[in-house]
N, C-alpha and C positions, 0 to 999 in steps of 0.2 A: 412062733415066729423064729427067725434065725438072725444071727449077727456074726461079725468077725470078732472072735473072742480072744482074750488073753487071760491066762490063769494067774499070771504074776507079771510084774514089770521086768523088762530086760531084753527082749529079743523079738523083732518083727517076724523072724522065721518060725516062731512058735505060735503065731496067730492061726486060728482055725475057724471054719464056718460051722457053727454049732447052734443047737436049740437053746432058747431062753424063754421064760414066761412071757405071755403077751403083756403089752403095756396098756394102761388105761388112763384116761384124763382125770387128774385130781382137780381140786378147786383152782380155777384160774388158768388151767392148762388146756392145750389141744393136743390130740394125737395126729401125727403126720405119717402118711405112707411115703417113705423116702424114695424119691425118683432119682435124684442126683446129689452127690456130695463132692466137695472139693478137698484135695489133699493139701495140707499145710505143714511147714517145718515143725510147728509145735506138736503135731501128731506123732511123728517118729521120735522127737526129742523126749516127750514125756513117757512114751512107751518104753524107750530104751534106757531111760535114766532110772530113777528110783520110783517111778510112778507118781501117784498123787495120794496123799494121806486120806483124802476123802473118798477114794475109790473102794468099792467092795468087789471082790472077784467071784466068778469071772466077770470081766469088764469089757465093754466095747466103747472105743474112743470115737473121735470125729467131732468137729465143732461147726461144720457148715452143712446146712440141709435145705434142699428145695424139694417140695412135694405137694401132696394133696391132703387136705384135712379129712380125717375119717371119724373123729370123735371130738366132741366139744364138752368141756367140763363146766361145772357150775360157775356162775358169775362171769362168763365169757359172752359178750354180746356183739362183738365186732367181727366175728368169723363164724362160718357155718360149714357143714359137711360139704365137700366138693370144691372148696376154695383152693386155688393154687397159691402157695405161700413160700416165703424164704425166711431163714432165720439163722443168725449166728448164735451158737449154743454155749452153755455153761461148761467149761472144761472140767469142773469138779464133779459133773454128773455123767450118766450114761449118754452116749453120743449118737452120731449119725451113721456109723458103719453097721447098719442094720436095715431090716425091712420096714420097721415102724419105730417111731420114737415120740416121746412126749416133751413138749416145750412150754415155757411160760408165754402165754398169749400176749403179754405186754411187749415182748421183744420181736414180734412177728410183723412182716409186711406182705401185702398181696402182690403177686407177680402180674405185671401187665400182660395182656393177651399176646402181644407180639414179641415177648421175651421167653425163651425156652428155659426148661428146668436146668439144663447145663449152664446156660449163661447166668441164670440167677444164682446158682451155687458158686460160680466163679467170683462174683463181686463181694462175697461176704467177708471172711476174715481179713484177707489182704486188702480188699477194696475199702472196707470200713476203716481199717487202720490208716490208709492213705487219706480218706475223707476227713477223719477226725484230726489228722495232722494238718492238712492244708486248709481246711475250713474252720476248724474249731480251736486248734492250738496256736498255730502261727498267725500273727497279724500281718496280712498281706497288703494292707492299705498303703498306697504310695511306695511299695517296694518294687524293685526292678528285676531282681534275679534270685535264683535259688539253685543250690547244689543238692542233687538227690543221689545218694549212693545206691549202687546195686540196681540200676535201672531195668535190667533184664528180668529181675525177680517179680513176683506178683505185686508186692507192696510198692516197689519202685516204679513198675510199669503203670500202675494206676495213679501214683503220685505225679508222674510226668504228665499224664493226660489232664489231671485236675489243675495242676499248676499252669499248664499252657492255656487252658480255658480261661484262666484269670488274667492272662496277658503277661505272665512273667517270662523272662529269658531263662530257659531251663538248661542247666548243665548237669550231666550225669556221668557216672563211671560204669564201665563194662568192658568185657574182653572184646577184641576186634571183630569177632564173627557176629556180634550182636549190634554193631554200630548202625548199619543201614536200617534195621528193624526199629531201633529206638528213635531214629530220626523220623520214621513214618509215624510213630506214636506222638511225636511233637517235640522231642529233644532238639535244642539248637546246637549244643556242643556235647560231644561224647568223648570222654577221656579214657584211654586204654590204661587202666591202673597197673597193668603188668609191665608196660614199657615206658610210661611217662610219669613224671612227678605231678601228682594231683595238685599239690600246693603251688608249684610254679605255674601250672596251667591256669589255675584260678586267678593268680596275680596278673597273668597276661590278659585274661578275659575281662578283668575288672579294673584295668589301669592301676593295679597295685592296691586297690581299696579293699578287696575281699568281697564276698557275696553277702547280700542282705539276710538270706535265709539258708539254712542247711537242714536237710532231713537225713539223719544217719541211720541206716538199716543194717550196719555191718557189725560193729563191736565198740566196746568201751575205749579200746586203744585208738581206734580210728576217730572216734568222737573227740578224744582229747587232741588229736592232731588237727581236727576241724577248727579248733580255737584259733589256729594260725591262718585259717582261710576265711574267717568271719570278719565282716566289716564292723566298724565301730557301732555299738548299740544294736548289733545284729542278733538274730534268734537261731537257736540250735534245738531241734527236736530229735529225740532218739528213741529207739525201740529195743536196742541190744546192749544197753549199759550206758550209764551216765558218764560224761567227761570228767576228768580230774582237773579241778579248778585251782589246784594248789599254786600254780605259777601265774595265775591271773591276778594282778595287783588291783586293789580297790581304786576306783576312779581312773581306770585305764580303758579297757575294752568295753566294759559295761554290757556284758552279754545277757540275754534272756535264755534260760534253759528250760526245755519242756519235756517231761516224761510222757510218752504215749503208751498206754496199756489198755488195749481194747477190752480184754477180759475182766478188768477191774470193775467194770459196770456190774458184774455179778457179785464180786467181792463186796462192793459197797452196799449192794442189796436195796438201794432206794428205788422207788417207783420212777423217779425222774431219770435215773441212770439207765434203767431197763428200757424205758420209752424212747430214750435217745438212740438205742440200738435199732428200734423200729423205724425211727425217723431217718437215720442215716441209710438204712437198707432201702427204704422207699426212695430216697433221693438218688441213690446209685442206680436202682432199677429204672427210674424214670429217665436218667441220662442214657442208659442202654436203649430203652424203648424209643427215645427221640433221636437216636443215632449219634449222640454226642460222645459216647464212651464205648471203646472196644473192650469187651470182657476178657479178651486175651486167652481164650480157650485153645491150648496148644495140643492137647491130647485127650481123648475120651476112652476110658477103659471099661471093660465089663467088671462086674463085682468080683469075679474070680481072680482078677488081676490086681486087686486093691493092694495086697502086701507088696507085690512087685513094683507098683507105683510109688509106694512109700520109700522103697529102697532106691529107686531112681531119683526121687526128690532129695534123698540124703546125699547124693553125689554133688549137689549144689550147682548143677549145670542146666537146670530146667528153665526154659524160656516161658514166661506167662504162667498159666494154670493147668494142672492135671485134674481132670474131672472123672469121677467114677459113676457110671450109670448103674444104680443098684437094682434095676429091674431087668438087666440083661445078663 
């Protein structure tokens, strides 16, 4: 079998399509013929940084996989050869930038018949992060509004749709060229962070009270600024660095702060954490199947163009999701 390989961490340009030993299903695993994979910022970030201490080289990355079961390991009873499945994979192990890959069967969900492999791959890393934030981290009961940073990105775009489905007033940030598209996804207010003061606009939209909920996908610095945009007893979820609470006095704002770390399910290693990945994947796939969720597939590349797709993603101007068809 073949995969997009790296001999060491550091450079997307040094990735090459090469031969590797065939994979086989160990106890509790299934082998998947990879039909589609989605590209995510974490892919190029970990490749171009110091890599991962758990990797052995040559390594192939990729955390999102949609494909067909070709082999079933011992003690796997809920999947069979030929099943169409989707899975968010363990970053610490071999990934989805390959022809075949092995995954923990506890983390997998079946793809509905009316959902394509490309659509299924799209809702994994970004979609599950949004789902975990909106449905499992933030308490949306009797809340009125939410600020979602970076609405045009994969995580932000899915979060907008999920929050709108719950009836929240959705405020998001994006450059001007994405405003119309984000309103189609469900955003009520789109703030041009390049030309407007996000804090002032939030105050205007909330009569000076601040928003009930914030989902920060940007940075630790921006998450700290979000504390001035938060309503009393509001909630702030983040994926790119925790806010600095030094200047928040006790018995004043009374915020709730939530770390969202999708891949921590594998670090925790518990059966419950792994099964939650399967649960969330199934929930998102069902929303796509029922027409409630746009998988936001913006571009489909052939496997030969995978490195170019990562470089495009690195520029941070991609709308929605880039998908790679690994069979083309």
